[in-house]
C-alpha positions in Angstrom: 9.5 24.2 48.6 8.2 25.7 45.4 4.8 24.2 46.0 4.7 25.5 49.5 5.5 29.1 48.4 2.8 29.0 45.7 0.2 27.6 48.1 1.0 30.3 50.6 0.7 33.1 48.1 -2.6 31.7 46.7 -4.0 31.4 50.3 -3.2 35.0 51.1 -4.9 36.2 47.9 -8.0 34.0 48.7 -8.2 35.5 52.2 -8.0 39.0 50.9 -10.7 38.3 48.4 -13.0 36.8 51.0 -12.3 39.7 53.4 -13.5 42.3 50.8 -15.4 40.6 48.0 -17.0 43.9 46.8 -14.0 46.2 47.3 -11.6 46.9 44.4 -8.1 48.0 44.9 -8.9 51.6 44.1 -12.1 52.0 46.1 -11.9 53.6 49.6 -12.9 51.7 52.7 -16.5 52.2 53.7 -15.6 53.4 57.2 -13.3 56.1 55.7 -16.3 58.3 54.9 -17.3 58.7 58.5 -14.4 60.8 59.7 -14.6 62.9 56.5 -18.3 63.6 57.1 -17.7 64.4 60.7 -14.8 66.7 59.9 -16.8 68.5 57.2 -19.7 69.0 59.7 -17.3 70.3 62.4 -15.6 72.6 59.8 -19.0 74.0 58.6 -20.4 74.5 62.0 -17.3 76.3 63.2 -17.4 78.6 60.1 -21.0 79.5 60.9 -20.0 80.2 64.5 -17.1 82.4 63.4 -19.1 84.4 60.9 -22.0 85.0 63.2 -19.7 86.1 66.0 -17.9 88.6 63.8 -21.2 89.9 62.5 -22.6 90.4 65.9 -19.5 92.2 67.1 -19.4 94.5 64.1 -23.1 95.3 64.5 -22.6 96.2 68.2 -19.6 98.3 67.4 -21.5 100.2 64.7 -24.6 100.8 66.9 -22.4 101.9 69.9 -20.6 104.3 67.7 -23.9 105.9 66.6 -25.0 106.0 70.2 -21.9 107.9 71.3 -22.3 110.3 68.4 -25.7 111.3 69.9 -24.1 112.3 73.2 -24.9 115.9 74.2 -22.2 118.3 75.2 -22.5 119.4 78.8 -21.2 122.8 80.0 -18.2 122.6 82.3 -19.0 125.6 84.5 -22.7 125.0 85.5 -25.2 122.2 85.8 -27.7 122.0 82.9 -31.0 120.5 84.2 -32.3 120.0 80.6 -29.6 117.2 80.2 -31.0 115.2 83.1 -31.0 111.4 82.2 -29.2 112.0 78.9 -25.9 110.7 77.6 -23.5 113.6 77.9 -19.9 114.3 77.0 -17.9 117.1 78.7 -14.4 118.5 79.1 -13.3 120.7 81.9 -11.1 121.1 85.1 -11.0 118.3 87.6 -11.8 119.9 91.0 -11.6 118.9 94.6 -14.9 119.6 96.6 -12.9 120.3 99.8 -9.3 120.6 100.9 -7.3 117.5 101.8 -6.0 117.5 105.4 -3.5 115.4 107.4 -2.7 114.7 111.0 -0.7 114.8 113.3 1.1 117.5 111.2 -1.9 119.6 110.2 -1.1 120.1 106.5 -4.0 121.4 104.4 -4.0 121.8 100.6 -6.6 122.1 97.8 -5.6 119.0 95.8 -6.9 115.8 94.2 -4.3 113.6 95.9 -2.1 114.1 99.0 0.9 111.8 99.5 2.8 111.6 102.9 6.2 110.0 103.0 7.7 109.3 106.4 11.4 108.4 106.7 13.1 107.4 109.9 16.8 107.5 110.9 17.6 103.8 111.6 20.3 101.3 112.1 21.1 99.0 109.2 23.2 95.9 109.5 25.9 95.4 106.9 27.6 92.1 106.3 31.3 91.9 105.5 34.1 89.3 105.3 37.4 89.9 107.1 40.5 87.8 106.7 42.5 86.9 109.9 46.0 85.2 109.8 46.4 82.0 111.8 49.7 80.9 113.6 49.9 78.1 111.1 50.2 80.7 108.3 46.8 80.0 106.9 44.2 82.7 106.5 40.7 82.4 108.1 37.7 84.3 106.8 35.4 85.7 109.4 31.9 87.1 108.8 31.6 90.5 110.5 28.4 92.5 111.0 28.7 96.2 111.1 26.1 98.9 111.5 25.3 102.1 109.6 22.8 104.9 110.1 20.5 105.6 107.2 17.2 107.3 106.3 14.6 104.7 105.3 10.9 104.8 104.6 10.6 101.1 105.4 10.9 99.8 109.0 14.2 97.9 109.5 13.8 94.8 111.8 16.6 95.0 114.4 15.4 92.0 116.3 17.8 89.8 114.3 20.8 92.0 114.8 23.8 90.3 116.4 24.3 93.3 118.6 21.1 94.1 120.6 22.4 97.6 121.4 21.6 98.7 117.8 17.8 98.7 118.2 15.4 100.6 116.0 12.3 102.2 117.5 8.8 101.8 116.0 7.4 104.3 113.6 5.0 106.7 115.3 3.1 107.0 112.0 3.8 105.8 108.5 3.5 106.8 104.9 0.0 107.4 103.6 -1.9 108.5 100.5 -5.2 110.4 100.6 -7.5 111.0 97.6 -10.6 113.2 97.4 -13.7 111.1 97.8 -15.9 112.8 95.1 -13.9 114.8 92.6 -15.8 117.0 90.2 -15.5 117.3 86.5 -16.8 120.7 85.9 -20.2 120.7 87.6 -20.6 116.9 87.8 -19.3 114.5 90.4 -17.3 111.6 89.0 -15.9 108.4 90.3 -12.7 108.6 92.3 -11.2 105.8 90.1 -9.9 108.5 87.7 -7.4 109.6 90.5 -5.5 106.3 90.2 -4.1 107.5 86.9 -2.9 110.9 88.2 0.6 110.5 89.5 2.2 113.9 88.5 2.9 114.8 92.2 4.5 118.1 93.2 6.4 118.7 96.5 4.5 120.7 99.1 7.0 123.1 100.8 7.0 122.9 104.6 5.3 125.8 106.4 6.7 126.9 109.8 3.2 127.8 111.0 2.0 124.3 110.3 5.1 122.9 112.1 4.2 124.9 115.2 0.7 123.4 115.3 1.9 119.7 115.1 0.6 117.4 117.8 3.5 114.9 118.0 4.7 115.9 121.5 8.2 116.6 120.2 10.1 119.2 118.2 8.9 119.7 114.6 10.9 122.0 112.3 10.0 123.1 108.7 13.0 122.6 106.5 12.4 123.4 102.8 10.7 120.3 101.3 10.1 118.4 104.5 9.2 118.6 108.2 11.9 117.4 110.6 10.7 115.6 113.7 13.3 115.3 116.4 16.2 117.2 117.8 18.9 118.9 115.7 18.4 118.4 111.9 22.1 118.9 111.4 22.9 116.1 113.9 20.1 113.4 113.4 19.6 110.7 116.0 18.2 107.2 115.7 14.4 107.6 115.7 14.2 111.1 114.2 11.8 111.6 111.3 11.6 113.4 108.0 8.1 113.9 106.7 7.7 114.9 103.0 4.3 115.9 101.5 3.5 115.7 97.8 0.2 116.6 96.1 -1.6 116.5 92.7 -3.1 119.9 92.3 -6.7 120.4 91.2 -7.6 122.1 87.9 -6.2 119.3 85.7 -8.1 119.1 82.4 -10.1 115.9 82.0 -12.8 114.5 79.7 -15.8 112.2 80.5 -18.8 110.5 79.1 -21.8 109.1 80.9 -25.4 109.7 81.9 -26.2 112.9 83.8 -28.0 111.8 86.9 -28.6 114.8 89.2 -25.1 116.3 89.7 -23.4 113.0 89.0 -21.9 111.5 85.8 -23.1 107.9 86.1 -23.3 104.7 84.1 -25.4 104.7 80.9 -27.6 102.1 79.1 -26.9 100.7 75.6 -29.3 98.0 74.4 -29.4 95.4 77.2 -26.0 96.5 78.6 -25.0 99.0 81.3 -21.7 100.7 80.5 -19.8 102.6 83.2 -19.1 106.3 82.9 -15.5 106.9 81.7 -13.3 109.9 82.8 -9.7 110.3 81.7 -7.2 113.2 82.1 -6.7 115.2 79.0 -8.9 116.1 76.1 -10.7 113.1 74.6 -13.7 112.5 72.4 -16.5 110.0 73.2 -15.0 107.2 71.1 -11.5 107.6 72.6 -13.0 107.5 76.1 -14.9 104.3 75.6 -12.0 102.7 73.7 -9.8 103.3 76.8 -12.2 101.5 79.2 -12.3 97.7 79.7 -15.0 96.1 77.5 -16.2 92.6 78.8 -18.1 92.0 75.6 -15.0 92.4 73.5 -13.3 89.7 75.7 -16.1 87.3 74.9 -15.9 88.1 71.2 -12.2 87.3 71.3 -12.8 84.0 73.2 -15.5 82.8 70.8 -13.3 83.8 67.8 -10.4 81.7 69.2 -12.7 78.7 69.8 -14.2 78.9 66.4 -10.8 79.1 64.7 -9.6 76.0 66.7 -12.7 74.1 65.6 -12.1 75.1 61.9 -8.6 73.9 62.2 -9.6 70.7 63.9 -12.3 69.9 61.3 -9.9 70.2 58.4 -7.3 68.2 60.2 -9.8 65.4 60.6 -10.7 65.6 56.9 -7.1 65.7 55.6 -6.1 62.8 57.9 -9.1 60.7 56.6 -8.3 61.5 53.0 -4.8 60.1 53.4 -6.3 56.7 54.2 -8.1 56.4 50.9 -4.9 55.2 49.2 -1.9 56.9 47.6 -2.2 59.4 44.8 0.6 60.2 42.5 -0.2 63.9 42.0 0.2 67.1 44.0 -2.8 66.3 46.1 -1.2 63.1 47.2 2.0 65.0 47.9 0.0 67.5 50.0 -1.5 64.8 52.1 1.7 62.7 52.4 3.6 65.8 53.7 1.7 65.8 57.0 -2.1 65.5 56.8 -3.2 66.6 60.3 -0.8 69.5 60.6 -1.5 70.6 57.0 -5.2 70.5 57.6 -4.9 72.6 60.8 -2.8 75.3 59.1 -5.1 75.4 56.1 -8.0 75.8 58.5 -6.3 78.7 60.2 -5.8 80.4 56.9 -9.4 79.8 55.9 -10.6 81.1 59.2 -8.5 84.3 59.0 -9.6 84.9 55.4 -13.3 84.5 56.4 -12.9 87.0 59.3 -11.3 89.5 56.8 -14.1 89.0 54.3 -16.8 89.6 57.0 -15.0 92.8 58.0 -14.7 94.0 54.4 -18.4 93.5 53.8 -19.0 95.7 56.9 -16.6 98.3 55.3 -13.9 97.7 57.9 -10.9 97.8 55.6 -8.6 96.3 58.2 -10.1 93.0 57.0 -7.7 93.2 54.0 -4.8 92.4 56.3 -6.7 89.3 57.6 -7.4 88.1 54.1 -3.9 88.6 52.9 -2.4 86.9 56.0 -4.9 84.0 55.7 -4.1 83.3 52.0 -0.4 83.6 52.8 -0.7 80.9 55.5 -2.5 78.6 53.0 -0.1 79.2 50.2 3.1 78.8 52.2 1.8 75.7 54.0 0.7 74.1 50.7 4.0 74.9 49.0 6.0 73.4 51.8 3.8 70.3 52.3 3.7 69.4 48.6 7.5 69.6 48.4 7.9 67.6 51.6 5.3 65.0 50.5 7.0 64.5 47.1 10.3 64.0 48.9 8.9 61.5 51.3 6.9 59.6 48.6 10.0 59.4 46.5 12.1 58.0 49.4 9.3 55.5 50.2 9.2 54.3 46.5 12.9 53.9 46.4 12.9 51.9 49.6 10.0 49.7 48.3 11.8 49.0 45.1 15.0 48.1 47.0 13.1 45.7 49.3 11.3 44.1 46.3 14.5 43.4 44.5 16.0 41.7 47.5 12.9 39.5 48.0 12.8 38.4 44.4 16.5 37.5 44.5 15.9 35.3 47.6 12.9 33.5 46.0 14.8 33.0 42.8 17.7 31.6 44.6 15.5 29.2 46.5 13.9 27.8 43.3 17.1 27.4 41.5 18.5 25.5 44.5 15.6 23.0 44.0 
């Protein structure tokens, strides 16, 4: 048996020597360099993409800021023909070119928005559970549908009621909102999109003269904040209506920036881009106005930044994983790799990418980049600290396990030889 063991060991050594005649125990495998070179190439290309993306974004931001500074101030009370075709900024009252009207109640008001709310007196089904005693002494629960009269702006479907007597009529007309088609900011017409952000409605008090002119074919009464359509307001019947009008008055202060084209505030050109005119309620400077509007270029910058960061992380993850295959090291570098090479590489890549972004910003005198640099270095430091400690722990446990296994094997072999 001793001879067999020796022959087996010698055969294994010979096979290892033949498999790698030119490779020492400490030299890395030839194929191990390929993923390292690939990871370094990916990491380098991603950094170039990240830096160029940030530089282009900062250059555009700086040029756009200078372009906005050149905007001329347009008067709010009259049209200045000398500003034709120029980028202008103005602040003034937001006006309606004509009154807003409604039908069939002929309401008319000088406003930017007119809101009509129609409520009908309707039946509403209400479900309840009633308990009924049985002759056996048990209690039976019975589902009961009852009906109540309520004011509701939404039509209540009575076709599913258990009792067909409680039927709701159809609305003769429903709620509606009307906006002016071409509001004016001072002397310039602007897009009606600004009106979507104006929701400070005021109640329009009912006018008896307007009620008399209604064309509904039934009684219309002005009652404070609403028009009553039906019989007696103090004794409403199913199908009666309450119509409430609210409005956003003109004269609200607003600010805008864009190109003066005739009597319109239109889109303006910047480099090879066409940016829409921006109008907001309140007093705002050119930079505030543009910052509040959606910027499709900024979305692309963010997308490319995210892709570049992922590629940086992936490149270092590949490099760290490949370095681990070069054989164990008994220093902090070995502990760093042993503690989770791929995850560690990705986190270090994230920290490097964030630091690079911060440095590019600082070079362009954007001092918010300090936060990126500090955060990136913190990610690298905390990850390395944790991974080194974790790697040392795992390597120590692995060495203890190996020594325990070796001791057991030696004992078995020794026992076998002594037996012979």
